N, C-alpha and C positions, 0 to 999 in steps of 0.2 A: 431778677439777679442780678448781680451785679458784678462789675470788672475791680477786680483787687489790684491794685494801683501799688506802688512803691511808697507814696506820701500814705497811702492807708495803711501800709504795713507800718511806716515811721510813727502814724498817729497812736496805732496800736503798742508799741513802745513806751511811746510817751505817755498815754494811760497806764502804763505799768510805773509812774513812777519817774523815767530818766529824763533828764534833761532833754529838751527840743533837738539841740545841736548834735548832742553824743548818741540821741535813737537816729539821727539821720547818718551821723559816721559808721555806726552801728549796723545798719542796714546795709550800705552803700561795702561795705569792708565785706561783709555776708557774698553778698552777689559778685565782689572783685574775687574774694578767695574761690569760690565755687569756678569761674572764667577761667581764673589761672592755671585750678589744677587741670582743666579738662584742655586748656591748650597746652600739657605739657604732656596728656596722655595718659592722664591718670581717671580713675571713676572717683566720683566723692560718692557717697553714701552715709546717708541719712539716717538714721534707726527711726523705726518706726514710719517714715515717711516715704523714703524711696531710693534710689539711685539713678546720678547722672553719669550717662557718659559718653564718649564719643564714637558715631558709627560711621564707615564708612561705604559711600553710596558707592556701586561701581558707575564704571563710565557706561552711556548706552547713547541710543539711535531715537531721537524723537521725529516729531512734524510740528513742523511751524503752522500752526493753525491756520491763519490766512492765505499760505503762498502753497501747502501741502509739502514745500522742500524737505528734505531728512536737514537734520540738524544734530553733531554729534554735543553730546552734554557729558563733558570731562569728570573724571572722578573725582569727586570730592568728600571731606568731614563735614557731618553731622552733628548737633547734639540731641540725644533722646533722653530722656525719662522713662524708669520704670518702676511703677508705685508699689509698694512693698505692702503685702496681703494684709499688715495690720488697716494702712491707709483704705484699702480697698474696702475691708470689712466695717471701718468707721462711714465711709461714704453709704456705703449699701445698707447699713443700718438708719442712718438719717433719711434715709429717702423712705422706708418703711414707718417714721414716727408722724 
């Protein structure tokens, strides 16, 4: 199993015949677009792939594992991804092959 990195994505775009610098800018612009939309509180829906959203995690009380002391973890926003049914089916079909 291999981790797909941003450089791997750029190489795949280059393999389509796009100039290397243009491919790098395109991949970074795509990522920036998703991040900027999430920062603004919007969801990002990519048809056939999935939806990126921001979920608010409520404030909660946890324990420090070393000391056992109670610690309050403040509320925070966290990015989340929900895969589309099409993506789920494509992955499942790939496992059966």
